[in-house]
Each structure stands twice: as C-alpha cells, then as structure tokens.
N, CA, C, O and the ligand as a Tripos MOL2 file, in Angstrom:
@<TRIPOS>MOLECULE
protein
  309   307    78     0     0
PROTEIN
NO_CHARGES

@<TRIPOS>ATOM
      1 N          -1.5270   23.9970   66.1520 N.3       1 MET1
      2 CA         -1.4320   23.4030   67.4850 C.3       1 MET1
      3 C          -2.7410   23.6000   68.2540 C.2       1 MET1
      4 O          -3.3260   24.6840   68.2390 O.2       1 MET1
      5 N          -3.1770   22.5700   68.9050 N.am      2 THR2
      6 CA         -4.4120   22.7000   69.6830 C.3       2 THR2
      7 C          -4.1080   23.3200   71.0390 C.2       2 THR2
      8 O          -3.0670   23.0600   71.6430 O.2       2 THR2
      9 N          -5.0130   24.1200   71.4870 N.am      3 LYS3
     10 CA         -4.8360   24.7630   72.7840 C.3       3 LYS3
     11 C          -5.3300   23.8280   73.8850 C.2       3 LYS3
     12 O          -6.3430   23.1460   73.7320 O.2       3 LYS3
     13 N          -4.6120   23.8120   74.9720 N.am      4 THR4
     14 CA         -5.0220   22.9930   76.1080 C.3       4 THR4
     15 C          -5.2840   23.9050   77.2910 C.2       4 THR4
     16 O          -4.5580   24.8680   77.5360 O.2       4 THR4
     17 N          -6.3320   23.5780   78.0110 N.am      5 PHE5
     18 CA         -6.6890   24.3980   79.1660 C.3       5 PHE5
     19 C          -6.6770   23.5530   80.4300 C.2       5 PHE5
     20 O          -6.9540   22.3540   80.4020 O.2       5 PHE5
     21 N          -6.3560   24.1960   81.5220 N.am      6 CYS6
     22 CA         -6.3450   23.5190   82.8150 C.3       6 CYS6
     23 C          -7.7520   23.0520   83.1600 C.2       6 CYS6
     24 O          -8.7130   23.8170   83.0870 O.2       6 CYS6
     25 N          -7.8530   21.7810   83.5360 N.am      7 ASN7
     26 CA         -9.1650   21.2210   83.8930 C.3       7 ASN7
     27 C          -9.7520   21.8280   85.1600 C.2       7 ASN7
     28 O         -10.9500   21.7060   85.4160 O.2       7 ASN7
     29 N          -8.9080   22.4800   85.9490 N.am      8 LYS8
     30 CA         -9.3970   23.0130   87.2080 C.3       8 LYS8
     31 C          -9.6900   24.5120   87.1230 C.2       8 LYS8
     32 O         -10.7980   24.9430   87.4410 O.2       8 LYS8
     33 N          -8.7110   25.3030   86.6990 N.am      9 CYS9
     34 CA         -8.9170   26.7560   86.7110 C.3       9 CYS9
     35 C          -9.2060   27.3410   85.3340 C.2       9 CYS9
     36 O          -9.5750   28.5100   85.2200 O.2       9 CYS9
     37 N          -9.0380   26.5210   84.2730 N.am     10 GLY10
     38 CA         -9.3760   26.9700   82.9380 C.3      10 GLY10
     39 C          -8.3110   27.8100   82.2470 C.2      10 GLY10
     40 O          -8.5370   28.3310   81.1550 O.2      10 GLY10
     41 N          -7.1560   27.9400   82.8810 N.am     11 LYS11
     42 CA         -6.0480   28.6970   82.3100 C.3      11 LYS11
     43 C          -5.5150   27.9750   81.0730 C.2      11 LYS11
     44 O          -5.4780   26.7450   81.0300 O.2      11 LYS11
     45 N          -5.1030   28.7480   80.0700 N.am     12 GLN12
     46 CA         -4.4890   28.1330   78.9060 C.3      12 GLN12
     47 C          -3.0990   27.6470   79.2530 C.2      12 GLN12
     48 O          -2.3180   28.3630   79.8800 O.2      12 GLN12
     49 N          -2.7930   26.4250   78.8440 N.am     13 LEU13
     50 CA         -1.5220   25.8160   79.2470 C.3      13 LEU13
     51 C          -0.4950   25.9020   78.1370 C.2      13 LEU13
     52 O          -0.8100   25.7460   76.9570 O.2      13 LEU13
     53 N           0.7340   26.1510   78.5360 N.am     14 ASN14
     54 CA          1.8220   26.0770   77.5730 C.3      14 ASN14
     55 C           2.7910   24.9770   77.9910 C.2      14 ASN14
     56 O           2.6130   24.3520   79.0370 O.2      14 ASN14
     57 N           3.7870   24.7460   77.1970 N.am     15 PHE15
     58 CA          4.6420   23.5800   77.3670 C.3      15 PHE15
     59 C           5.2500   23.4230   78.7610 C.2      15 PHE15
     60 O           5.2600   22.3170   79.3010 O.2      15 PHE15
     61 N           5.7470   24.4870   79.3440 N.am     16 ASP16
     62 CA          6.4300   24.3150   80.6300 C.3      16 ASP16
     63 C           5.5200   24.5820   81.8360 C.2      16 ASP16
     64 O           5.9910   24.6260   82.9730 O.2      16 ASP16
     65 N           4.2420   24.7570   81.5920 N.am     17 ASP17
     66 CA          3.3020   24.9040   82.7060 C.3      17 ASP17
     67 C           2.1160   23.9930   82.4410 C.2      17 ASP17
     68 O           0.9830   24.4510   82.2960 O.2      17 ASP17
     69 N           2.3890   22.7170   82.3800 N.am     18 HIS18
     70 CA          1.3760   21.7660   81.9420 C.3      18 HIS18
     71 C           1.7010   20.3880   82.5070 C.2      18 HIS18
     72 O           2.7520   19.8140   82.2220 O.2      18 HIS18
     73 N           0.7820   19.8710   83.3100 N.am     19 ARG19
     74 CA          0.9550   18.5110   83.8150 C.3      19 ARG19
     75 C          -0.1680   17.6650   83.2660 C.2      19 ARG19
     76 O          -1.3460   17.9860   83.4220 O.2      19 ARG19
     77 N           0.2150   16.5830   82.6230 N.am     20 LYS20
     78 CA         -0.7910   15.6420   82.1270 C.3      20 LYS20
     79 C          -1.0210   14.6000   83.2040 C.2      20 LYS20
     80 O          -0.0800   13.9780   83.6970 O.2      20 LYS20
     81 N          -2.2740   14.4190   83.5620 N.am     21 VAL21
     82 CA         -2.5930   13.4920   84.6350 C.3      21 VAL21
     83 C          -3.5500   12.4200   84.1320 C.2      21 VAL21
     84 O          -4.6180   12.7200   83.5990 O.2      21 VAL21
     85 N          -3.1500   11.1750   84.3080 N.am     22 GLU22
     86 CA         -4.0540   10.0630   84.0220 C.3      22 GLU22
     87 C          -4.6240    9.6090   85.3440 C.2      22 GLU22
     88 O          -3.8960    9.2200   86.2570 O.2      22 GLU22
     89 N          -5.9150    9.6640   85.4280 N.am     23 LEU23
     90 CA         -6.5550    9.3680   86.6970 C.3      23 LEU23
     91 C          -7.4630    8.1500   86.5480 C.2      23 LEU23
     92 O          -8.2930    8.0880   85.6410 O.2      23 LEU23
     93 N          -7.3000    7.2140   87.4200 N.am     24 THR24
     94 CA         -8.1730    6.0480   87.4350 C.3      24 THR24
     95 C          -8.9780    6.0970   88.7190 C.2      24 THR24
     96 O          -8.4170    6.1610   89.8140 O.2      24 THR24
     97 N         -10.2770    6.0690   88.5810 N.am     25 VAL25
     98 CA        -11.1510    6.1710   89.7450 C.3      25 VAL25
     99 C         -11.6890    4.7850   90.1010 C.2      25 VAL25
    100 O         -12.2390    4.0740   89.2600 O.2      25 VAL25
    101 N         -11.5170    4.4400   91.3300 N.am     26 ARG26
    102 CA        -12.0260    3.1420   91.8020 C.3      26 ARG26
    103 C         -13.0540    3.3570   92.8960 C.2      26 ARG26
    104 O         -12.9050    4.3060   93.6650 O.2      26 ARG26
    105 N         -14.0620    2.5550   93.0100 N.am     27 PRO27
    106 CA        -14.3720    1.4500   92.0890 C.3      27 PRO27
    107 C         -14.8090    1.9760   90.7240 C.2      27 PRO27
    108 O         -15.3600    3.0720   90.6170 O.2      27 PRO27
    109 N         -14.5580    1.1830   89.6830 N.am     28 TYR28
    110 CA        -14.8400    1.6210   88.3270 C.3      28 TYR28
    111 C         -16.2920    2.0220   88.1490 C.2      28 TYR28
    112 O         -17.2140    1.3710   88.6410 O.2      28 TYR28
    113 N         -16.4560    3.0990   87.4390 N.am     29 THR29
    114 CA        -17.8210    3.5000   87.0970 C.3      29 THR29
    115 C         -18.1880    2.8120   85.7940 C.2      29 THR29
    116 O         -17.3510    2.1390   85.1940 O.2      29 THR29
    117 N         -19.3940    2.9660   85.3580 N.am     30 THR30
    118 CA        -19.8410    2.2630   84.1530 C.3      30 THR30
    119 C         -19.0450    2.6760   82.9250 C.2      30 THR30
    120 O         -18.9120    1.8830   81.9940 O.2      30 THR30
    121 N         -18.5220    3.8690   82.8940 N.am     31 TYR31
    122 CA        -17.7780    4.3010   81.7050 C.3      31 TYR31
    123 C         -16.2750    4.1240   81.8830 C.2      31 TYR31
    124 O         -15.4950    4.7350   81.1520 O.2      31 TYR31
    125 N         -15.8610    3.3180   82.8200 N.am     32 GLY32
    126 CA        -14.4550    2.9430   82.9130 C.3      32 GLY32
    127 C         -13.6860    3.6310   84.0180 C.2      32 GLY32
    128 O         -12.7010    3.0840   84.5140 O.2      32 GLY32
    129 N         -14.1100    4.8130   84.4140 N.am     33 GLY33
    130 CA        -13.4400    5.4970   85.5120 C.3      33 GLY33
    131 C         -12.0690    6.0350   85.1960 C.2      33 GLY33
    132 O         -11.2900    6.3080   86.1090 O.2      33 GLY33
    133 N         -11.7540    6.1950   83.9280 N.am     34 ARG34
    134 CA        -10.4480    6.7240   83.5540 C.3      34 ARG34
    135 C         -10.5730    8.1380   83.0060 C.2      34 ARG34
    136 O         -11.4620    8.4360   82.2080 O.2      34 ARG34
    137 N          -9.6770    8.9920   83.4440 N.am     35 PHE35
    138 CA         -9.6810   10.3790   83.0000 C.3      35 PHE35
    139 C          -8.3020   10.7740   82.5220 C.2      35 PHE35
    140 O          -7.2950   10.4250   83.1380 O.2      35 PHE35
    141 N          -8.2620   11.5030   81.4210 N.am     36 ASN36
    142 CA         -7.0240   12.1330   80.9940 C.3      36 ASN36
    143 C          -7.1740   13.6170   81.2450 C.2      36 ASN36
    144 O          -7.9320   14.3020   80.5580 O.2      36 ASN36
    145 N          -6.4530   14.1030   82.2260 N.am     37 LEU37
    146 CA         -6.6470   15.4850   82.6400 C.3      37 LEU37
    147 C          -5.3990   16.3190   82.4000 C.2      37 LEU37
    148 O          -4.2840   15.8020   82.3370 O.2      37 LEU37
    149 N          -5.6130   17.6050   82.2690 N.am     38 ASP38
    150 CA         -4.5200   18.5540   82.1010 C.3      38 ASP38
    151 C          -4.6290   19.6080   83.1810 C.2      38 ASP38
    152 O          -5.6950   20.1810   83.4060 O.2      38 ASP38
    153 N          -3.5220   19.8540   83.8420 N.am     39 TYR39
    154 CA         -3.5190   20.8490   84.9060 C.3      39 TYR39
    155 C          -2.3310   21.7910   84.7580 C.2      39 TYR39
    156 O          -1.2780   21.4120   84.2450 O.2      39 TYR39
    157 N          -2.5200   23.0210   85.2150 N.am     40 CYS40
    158 CA         -1.3840   23.9220   85.3020 C.3      40 CYS40
    159 C          -0.5900   23.5240   86.5480 C.2      40 CYS40
    160 O          -1.0770   22.7730   87.3930 O.2      40 CYS40
    161 N           0.6230   24.0320   86.6480 N.am     41 GLU41
    162 CA          1.5100   23.6170   87.7320 C.3      41 GLU41
    163 C           0.9020   23.8670   89.1130 C.2      41 GLU41
    164 O           1.0140   23.0200   90.0000 O.2      41 GLU41
    165 N           0.2630   25.0160   89.3010 N.am     42 SER42
    166 CA         -0.2280   25.3370   90.6440 C.3      42 SER42
    167 C          -1.4620   24.5140   91.0200 C.2      42 SER42
    168 O          -1.6110   24.1400   92.1830 O.2      42 SER42
    169 N          -2.3450   24.2250   90.0670 N.am     43 CYS43
    170 CA         -3.4950   23.3720   90.3610 C.3      43 CYS43
    171 C          -3.0290   21.9470   90.6120 C.2      43 CYS43
    172 O          -3.5510   21.2600   91.4900 O.2      43 CYS43
    173 N          -2.0570   21.5110   89.8470 N.am     44 PHE44
    174 CA         -1.5080   20.1750   90.0290 C.3      44 PHE44
    175 C          -0.9610   20.0130   91.4430 C.2      44 PHE44
    176 O          -1.1880   19.0050   92.1120 O.2      44 PHE44
    177 N          -0.2450   21.0230   91.8660 N.am     45 LYS45
    178 CA          0.3040   21.0290   93.2180 C.3      45 LYS45
    179 C          -0.8130   20.9480   94.2580 C.2      45 LYS45
    180 O          -0.7050   20.2240   95.2480 O.2      45 LYS45
    181 N          -1.8690   21.6920   94.0200 N.am     46 GLU46
    182 CA         -3.0070   21.7140   94.9310 C.3      46 GLU46
    183 C          -3.6900   20.3480   94.9970 C.2      46 GLU46
    184 O          -4.1220   19.9050   96.0600 O.2      46 GLU46
    185 N          -3.7770   19.6980   93.8490 N.am     47 ILE47
    186 CA         -4.4910   18.4290   93.7760 C.3      47 ILE47
    187 C          -3.7240   17.3030   94.4670 C.2      47 ILE47
    188 O          -4.2960   16.5410   95.2460 O.2      47 ILE47
    189 N          -2.4350   17.2040   94.1790 N.am     48 ILE48
    190 CA         -1.7210   16.0650   94.7730 C.3      48 ILE48
    191 C          -1.2250   16.3790   96.1760 C.2      48 ILE48
    192 O          -0.8040   15.4730   96.8960 O.2      48 ILE48
    193 N          -1.2660   17.6380   96.5740 N.am     49 GLY49
    194 CA         -0.8430   17.9860   97.9310 C.3      49 GLY49
    195 C           0.6070   18.4220   97.9560 C.2      49 GLY49
    196 O           1.4300   17.9130   97.1960 O.2      49 GLY49
    197 N           0.9170   19.3620   98.8270 N.am     50 GLU50
    198 CA          2.2360   19.9800   98.8610 C.3      50 GLU50
    199 C           3.3510   18.9640   99.1170 C.2      50 GLU50
    200 O           4.4060   19.0150   98.4860 O.2      50 GLU50
    201 N           3.1040   18.0460  100.0470 N.am     51 GLU51
    202 CA          4.1350   17.0710  100.4160 C.3      51 GLU51
    203 C           4.4950   16.1830   99.2270 C.2      51 GLU51
    204 O           5.6640   15.9980   98.8890 O.2      51 GLU51
    205 N           3.4620   15.6500   98.6150 N.am     52 GLU52
    206 CA          3.6530   14.7670   97.4630 C.3      52 GLU52
    207 C           4.2990   15.5420   96.3190 C.2      52 GLU52
    208 O           5.1730   15.0230   95.6250 O.2      52 GLU52
    209 N           3.8720   16.7650   96.1300 N.am     53 TYR53
    210 CA          4.4020   17.5980   95.0590 C.3      53 TYR53
    211 C           5.8990   17.8490   95.2480 C.2      53 TYR53
    212 O           6.6920   17.7120   94.3170 O.2      53 TYR53
    213 N           6.2610   18.2170   96.4740 N.am     54 ASN54
    214 CA          7.6670   18.5070   96.7460 C.3      54 ASN54
    215 C           8.5510   17.2850   96.5420 C.2      54 ASN54
    216 O           9.6510   17.3980   96.0030 O.2      54 ASN54
    217 N           8.0820   16.1290   96.9660 N.am     55 SER55
    218 CA          8.9000   14.9320   96.7830 C.3      55 SER55
    219 C           8.9860   14.5630   95.3030 C.2      55 SER55
    220 O           9.9910   14.0200   94.8450 O.2      55 SER55
    221 N           7.9170   14.8680   94.5630 N.am     56 MET56
    222 CA          7.9600   14.6090   93.1300 C.3      56 MET56
    223 C           8.9460   15.5340   92.4170 C.2      56 MET56
    224 O           9.6920   15.1040   91.5370 O.2      56 MET56
    225 N           8.9380   16.7990   92.8080 N.am     57 ILE57
    226 CA          9.8650   17.7790   92.2330 C.3      57 ILE57
    227 C          11.3080   17.3640   92.5190 C.2      57 ILE57
    228 O          12.1980   17.4990   91.6790 O.2      57 ILE57
    229 N          11.5050   16.8560   93.7330 N.am     58 GLN58
    230 CA         12.8360   16.3930   94.1200 C.3      58 GLN58
    231 C          13.2820   15.2220   93.2360 C.2      58 GLN58
    232 O          14.4060   15.1930   92.7340 O.2      58 GLN58
    233 N          12.3730   14.2640   93.0630 N.am     59 ARG59
    234 CA         12.6810   13.1030   92.2210 C.3      59 ARG59
    235 C          12.9390   13.5380   90.7820 C.2      59 ARG59
    236 O          13.8190   13.0060   90.1050 O.2      59 ARG59
    237 N          12.1650   14.5060   90.3330 N.am     60 GLU60
    238 CA         12.3120   15.0200   88.9780 C.3      60 GLU60
    239 C          13.6940   15.6500   88.7970 C.2      60 GLU60
    240 O          14.3690   15.4210   87.7940 O.2      60 GLU60
    241 N          14.0970   16.4440   89.7850 N.am     61 ALA61
    242 CA         15.3990   17.1140   89.7470 C.3      61 ALA61
    243 C          16.5240   16.0800   89.7520 C.2      61 ALA61
    244 O          17.5120   16.2030   89.0290 O.2      61 ALA61
    245 N          16.3450   15.0660   90.5840 N.am     62 GLU62
    246 CA         17.3110   13.9650   90.6830 C.3      62 GLU62
    247 C          17.4610   13.2700   89.3300 C.2      62 GLU62
    248 O          18.5680   12.9770   88.8790 O.2      62 GLU62
    249 N          16.3320   13.0180   88.7090 N.am     63 HIS63
    250 CA         16.2840   12.3480   87.4170 C.3      63 HIS63
    251 C          16.9970   13.1840   86.3490 C.2      63 HIS63
    252 O          17.7750   12.6570   85.5530 O.2      63 HIS63
    253 N          16.7230   14.4910   86.3420 N.am     64 LYS64
    254 CA         17.3410   15.3900   85.3730 C.3      64 LYS64
    255 C          18.8580   15.4330   85.5690 C.2      64 LYS64
    256 O          19.6330   15.4480   84.6130 O.2      64 LYS64
    257 N          19.2560   15.4530   86.8650 N.am     65 ARG65
    258 CA         20.6720   15.5140   87.2000 C.3      65 ARG65
    259 C          21.3850   14.2610   86.6670 C.2      65 ARG65
    260 O          22.4870   14.3500   86.1270 O.2      65 ARG65
    261 N          20.7500   13.1110   86.8240 N.am     66 ARG66
    262 CA         21.3430   11.8530   86.3530 C.3      66 ARG66
    263 C          21.4970   11.8550   84.8470 C.2      66 ARG66
    264 O          22.5010   11.3770   84.3200 O.2      66 ARG66
    265 N          20.5110   12.3890   84.1540 N.am     67 ILE67
    266 CA         20.5800   12.4530   82.6880 C.3      67 ILE67
    267 C          21.7520   13.3220   82.2670 C.2      67 ILE67
    268 O          22.5060   12.9660   81.3600 O.2      67 ILE67
    269 N          21.9030   14.4660   82.9310 N.am     68 ILE68
    270 CA         22.9980   15.3790   82.6080 C.3      68 ILE68
    271 C          24.3490   14.7090   82.8840 C.2      68 ILE68
    272 O          25.2890   14.8270   82.0980 O.2      68 ILE68
    273 N          24.4220   14.0010   84.0220 N.am     69 GLU69
    274 CA         25.6620   13.2980   84.3550 C.3      69 GLU69
    275 C          26.0050   12.2250   83.3310 C.2      69 GLU69
    276 O          27.1650   12.0550   82.9540 O.2      69 GLU69
    277 N          24.9950   11.5150   82.8930 N.am     70 LYS70
    278 CA         25.1940   10.4740   81.8880 C.3      70 LYS70
    279 C          25.7310   11.0820   80.5970 C.2      70 LYS70
    280 O          26.6450   10.5480   79.9690 O.2      70 LYS70
    281 N          25.1410   12.2100   80.2200 N.am     71 ARG71
    282 CA         25.5400   12.9020   79.0030 C.3      71 ARG71
    283 C          26.9870   13.3670   79.1150 C.2      71 ARG71
    284 O          27.7750   13.2500   78.1770 O.2      71 ARG71
    285 N          27.3050   13.8910   80.2760 N.am     72 LYS72
    286 CA         28.6760   14.3590   80.5470 C.3      72 LYS72
    287 C          29.6560   13.2010   80.4160 C.2      72 LYS72
    288 O          30.6870   13.3210   79.7550 O.2      72 LYS72
    289 N          29.3250   12.0730   81.0560 N.am     73 ALA73
    290 CA         30.1890   10.8950   81.0420 C.3      73 ALA73
    291 C          30.4260   10.4490   79.6090 C.2      73 ALA73
    292 O          31.5290   10.0320   79.2560 O.2      73 ALA73
    293 N          29.4120   10.5370   78.8040 N.am     74 LYS74
    294 CA         29.5360   10.1320   77.4000 C.3      74 LYS74
    295 C          30.4930   11.0710   76.6550 C.2      74 LYS74
    296 O          31.3230   10.6320   75.8590 O.2      74 LYS74
    297 N          30.3590   12.3550   76.9290 N.am     75 ASN75
    298 CA         31.2140   13.3420   76.2660 C.3      75 ASN75
    299 C          32.6760   13.2140   76.6760 C.2      75 ASN75
    300 O          33.5750   13.5650   75.9120 O.2      75 ASN75
    301 N          32.9100   12.7040   77.8960 N.am     76 ASP76
    302 CA         34.2890   12.5550   78.3740 C.3      76 ASP76
    303 C          34.9950   11.3520   77.7780 C.2      76 ASP76
    304 O          36.2200   11.2440   77.8360 O.2      76 ASP76
    305 N          34.2150   10.4520   77.2070 N.am     77 GLU77
    306 CA         34.8140    9.2230   76.6800 C.3      77 GLU77
    307 C          35.8160    9.4970   75.5810 C.2      77 GLU77
    308 O          36.4060    8.5640   75.0360 O.2      77 GLU77
    309 ZN         -5.0140   25.4860   86.8500 Zn       78 ZN78
@<TRIPOS>BOND
     1     1     2 1
     2     2     3 1
     3     3     4 2
     4     3     5 am
     5     5     6 1
     6     6     7 1
     7     7     8 2
     8     7     9 am
     9     9    10 1
    10    10    11 1
    11    11    12 2
    12    11    13 am
    13    13    14 1
    14    14    15 1
    15    15    16 2
    16    15    17 am
    17    17    18 1
    18    18    19 1
    19    19    20 2
    20    19    21 am
    21    21    22 1
    22    22    23 1
    23    23    24 2
    24    23    25 am
    25    25    26 1
    26    26    27 1
    27    27    28 2
    28    27    29 am
    29    29    30 1
    30    30    31 1
    31    31    32 2
    32    31    33 am
    33    33    34 1
    34    34    35 1
    35    35    36 2
    36    35    37 am
    37    37    38 1
    38    38    39 1
    39    39    40 2
    40    39    41 am
    41    41    42 1
    42    42    43 1
    43    43    44 2
    44    43    45 am
    45    45    46 1
    46    46    47 1
    47    47    48 2
    48    47    49 am
    49    49    50 1
    50    50    51 1
    51    51    52 2
    52    51    53 am
    53    53    54 1
    54    54    55 1
    55    55    56 2
    56    55    57 am
    57    57    58 1
    58    58    59 1
    59    59    60 2
    60    59    61 am
    61    61    62 1
    62    62    63 1
    63    63    64 2
    64    63    65 am
    65    65    66 1
    66    66    67 1
    67    67    68 2
    68    67    69 am
    69    69    70 1
    70    70    71 1
    71    71    72 2
    72    71    73 am
    73    73    74 1
    74    74    75 1
    75    75    76 2
    76    75    77 am
    77    77    78 1
    78    78    79 1
    79    79    80 2
    80    79    81 am
    81    81    82 1
    82    82    83 1
    83    83    84 2
    84    83    85 am
    85    85    86 1
    86    86    87 1
    87    87    88 2
    88    87    89 am
    89    89    90 1
    90    90    91 1
    91    91    92 2
    92    91    93 am
    93    93    94 1
    94    94    95 1
    95    95    96 2
    96    95    97 am
    97    97    98 1
    98    98    99 1
    99    99   100 2
   100    99   101 am
   101   101   102 1
   102   102   103 1
   103   103   104 2
   104   103   105 am
   105   105   106 1
   106   106   107 1
   107   107   108 2
   108   107   109 am
   109   109   110 1
   110   110   111 1
   111   111   112 2
   112   111   113 am
   113   113   114 1
   114   114   115 1
   115   115   116 2
   116   115   117 am
   117   117   118 1
   118   118   119 1
   119   119   120 2
   120   119   121 am
   121   121   122 1
   122   122   123 1
   123   123   124 2
   124   123   125 am
   125   125   126 1
   126   126   127 1
   127   127   128 2
   128   127   129 am
   129   129   130 1
   130   130   131 1
   131   131   132 2
   132   131   133 am
   133   133   134 1
   134   134   135 1
   135   135   136 2
   136   135   137 am
   137   137   138 1
   138   138   139 1
   139   139   140 2
   140   139   141 am
   141   141   142 1
   142   142   143 1
   143   143   144 2
   144   143   145 am
   145   145   146 1
   146   146   147 1
   147   147   148 2
   148   147   149 am
   149   149   150 1
   150   150   151 1
   151   151   152 2
   152   151   153 am
   153   153   154 1
   154   154   155 1
   155   155   156 2
   156   155   157 am
   157   157   158 1
   158   158   159 1
   159   159   160 2
   160   159   161 am
   161   161   162 1
   162   162   163 1
   163   163   164 2
   164   163   165 am
   165   165   166 1
   166   166   167 1
   167   167   168 2
   168   167   169 am
   169   169   170 1
   170   170   171 1
   171   171   172 2
   172   171   173 am
   173   173   174 1
   174   174   175 1
   175   175   176 2
   176   175   177 am
   177   177   178 1
   178   178   179 1
   179   179   180 2
   180   179   181 am
   181   181   182 1
   182   182   183 1
   183   183   184 2
   184   183   185 am
   185   185   186 1
   186   186   187 1
   187   187   188 2
   188   187   189 am
   189   189   190 1
   190   190   191 1
   191   191   192 2
   192   191   193 am
   193   193   194 1
   194   194   195 1
   195   195   196 2
   196   195   197 am
   197   197   198 1
   198   198   199 1
   199   199   200 2
   200   199   201 am
   201   201   202 1
   202   202   203 1
   203   203   204 2
   204   203   205 am
   205   205   206 1
   206   206   207 1
   207   207   208 2
   208   207   209 am
   209   209   210 1
   210   210   211 1
   211   211   212 2
   212   211   213 am
   213   213   214 1
   214   214   215 1
   215   215   216 2
   216   215   217 am
   217   217   218 1
   218   218   219 1
   219   219   220 2
   220   219   221 am
   221   221   222 1
   222   222   223 1
   223   223   224 2
   224   223   225 am
   225   225   226 1
   226   226   227 1
   227   227   228 2
   228   227   229 am
   229   229   230 1
   230   230   231 1
   231   231   232 2
   232   231   233 am
   233   233   234 1
   234   234   235 1
   235   235   236 2
   236   235   237 am
   237   237   238 1
   238   238   239 1
   239   239   240 2
   240   239   241 am
   241   241   242 1
   242   242   243 1
   243   243   244 2
   244   243   245 am
   245   245   246 1
   246   246   247 1
   247   247   248 2
   248   247   249 am
   249   249   250 1
   250   250   251 1
   251   251   252 2
   252   251   253 am
   253   253   254 1
   254   254   255 1
   255   255   256 2
   256   255   257 am
   257   257   258 1
   258   258   259 1
   259   259   260 2
   260   259   261 am
   261   261   262 1
   262   262   263 1
   263   263   264 2
   264   263   265 am
   265   265   266 1
   266   266   267 1
   267   267   268 2
   268   267   269 am
   269   269   270 1
   270   270   271 1
   271   271   272 2
   272   271   273 am
   273   273   274 1
   274   274   275 1
   275   275   276 2
   276   275   277 am
   277   277   278 1
   278   278   279 1
   279   279   280 2
   280   279   281 am
   281   281   282 1
   282   282   283 1
   283   283   284 2
   284   283   285 am
   285   285   286 1
   286   286   287 1
   287   287   288 2
   288   287   289 am
   289   289   290 1
   290   290   291 1
   291   291   292 2
   292   291   293 am
   293   293   294 1
   294   294   295 1
   295   295   296 2
   296   295   297 am
   297   297   298 1
   298   298   299 1
   299   299   300 2
   300   299   301 am
   301   301   302 1
   302   302   303 1
   303   303   304 2
   304   303   305 am
   305   305   306 1
   306   306   307 1
   307   307   308 2
@<TRIPOS>SUBSTRUCTURE
     1 MET1         2 RESIDUE 1 A MET
     2 THR2         6 RESIDUE 1 A THR
     3 LYS3        10 RESIDUE 1 A LYS
     4 THR4        14 RESIDUE 1 A THR
     5 PHE5        18 RESIDUE 1 A PHE
     6 CYS6        22 RESIDUE 1 A CYS
     7 ASN7        26 RESIDUE 1 A ASN
     8 LYS8        30 RESIDUE 1 A LYS
     9 CYS9        34 RESIDUE 1 A CYS
    10 GLY10       38 RESIDUE 1 A GLY
    11 LYS11       42 RESIDUE 1 A LYS
    12 GLN12       46 RESIDUE 1 A GLN
    13 LEU13       50 RESIDUE 1 A LEU
    14 ASN14       54 RESIDUE 1 A ASN
    15 PHE15       58 RESIDUE 1 A PHE
    16 ASP16       62 RESIDUE 1 A ASP
    17 ASP17       66 RESIDUE 1 A ASP
    18 HIS18       70 RESIDUE 1 A HIS
    19 ARG19       74 RESIDUE 1 A ARG
    20 LYS20       78 RESIDUE 1 A LYS
    21 VAL21       82 RESIDUE 1 A VAL
    22 GLU22       86 RESIDUE 1 A GLU
    23 LEU23       90 RESIDUE 1 A LEU
    24 THR24       94 RESIDUE 1 A THR
    25 VAL25       98 RESIDUE 1 A VAL
    26 ARG26      102 RESIDUE 1 A ARG
    27 PRO27      106 RESIDUE 1 A PRO
    28 TYR28      110 RESIDUE 1 A TYR
    29 THR29      114 RESIDUE 1 A THR
    30 THR30      118 RESIDUE 1 A THR
    31 TYR31      122 RESIDUE 1 A TYR
    32 GLY32      126 RESIDUE 1 A GLY
    33 GLY33      130 RESIDUE 1 A GLY
    34 ARG34      134 RESIDUE 1 A ARG
    35 PHE35      138 RESIDUE 1 A PHE
    36 ASN36      142 RESIDUE 1 A ASN
    37 LEU37      146 RESIDUE 1 A LEU
    38 ASP38      150 RESIDUE 1 A ASP
    39 TYR39      154 RESIDUE 1 A TYR
    40 CYS40      158 RESIDUE 1 A CYS
    41 GLU41      162 RESIDUE 1 A GLU
    42 SER42      166 RESIDUE 1 A SER
    43 CYS43      170 RESIDUE 1 A CYS
    44 PHE44      174 RESIDUE 1 A PHE
    45 LYS45      178 RESIDUE 1 A LYS
    46 GLU46      182 RESIDUE 1 A GLU
    47 ILE47      186 RESIDUE 1 A ILE
    48 ILE48      190 RESIDUE 1 A ILE
    49 GLY49      194 RESIDUE 1 A GLY
    50 GLU50      198 RESIDUE 1 A GLU
    51 GLU51      202 RESIDUE 1 A GLU
    52 GLU52      206 RESIDUE 1 A GLU
    53 TYR53      210 RESIDUE 1 A TYR
    54 ASN54      214 RESIDUE 1 A ASN
    55 SER55      218 RESIDUE 1 A SER
    56 MET56      222 RESIDUE 1 A MET
    57 ILE57      226 RESIDUE 1 A ILE
    58 GLN58      230 RESIDUE 1 A GLN
    59 ARG59      234 RESIDUE 1 A ARG
    60 GLU60      238 RESIDUE 1 A GLU
    61 ALA61      242 RESIDUE 1 A ALA
    62 GLU62      246 RESIDUE 1 A GLU
    63 HIS63      250 RESIDUE 1 A HIS
    64 LYS64      254 RESIDUE 1 A LYS
    65 ARG65      258 RESIDUE 1 A ARG
    66 ARG66      262 RESIDUE 1 A ARG
    67 ILE67      266 RESIDUE 1 A ILE
    68 ILE68      270 RESIDUE 1 A ILE
    69 GLU69      274 RESIDUE 1 A GLU
    70 LYS70      278 RESIDUE 1 A LYS
    71 ARG71      282 RESIDUE 1 A ARG
    72 LYS72      286 RESIDUE 1 A LYS
    73 ALA73      290 RESIDUE 1 A ALA
    74 LYS74      294 RESIDUE 1 A LYS
    75 ASN75      298 RESIDUE 1 A ASN
    76 ASP76      302 RESIDUE 1 A ASP
    77 GLU77      306 RESIDUE 1 A GLU
    78 ZN78       309 GROUP 0 **** ****
C-alpha cells in the first residue's frame, strides 16, 4: 500500500482521516489548473472553513442515515 501524506501539514493519512480533494483553479493556468490533493480531517476543515465543513458533515450524516434506513427497509421485506 502506498502511503499518503497531507498536502498541508505533511501528516501520514490513514483511511478514516483522509479527504481527497479535487481542486480546479480558475482562470486556468497553462498546465490545466487541476489539483488532486489529500488532506487530513483538520486541515480539510481549515481549508474549506468551519461553516462549510459543518454543513458538509451534516449532509454526510444525513446521507449515511438514509443508507442505513434503506438497508433496514430491505431487511424488513
Ligand atoms: Zn493536515
């Protein structure tokens, strides 16, 4: 397995502390302006901002809850 490090703080990332970020920079630079970045949870939070982060976590939780509910509904059939 290849090791991944946080692009910001350099911490080694593991599965549950790892955010993959695709970043497109506009206006495009000569090399395309696209970045594939890896961040740890706390740097990711810092980068996108607390407000955005919290609403994302909320949406994530909502999404997970729906998946669990769907699974439950299937099991009840
Ligand atoms: Zn970091």
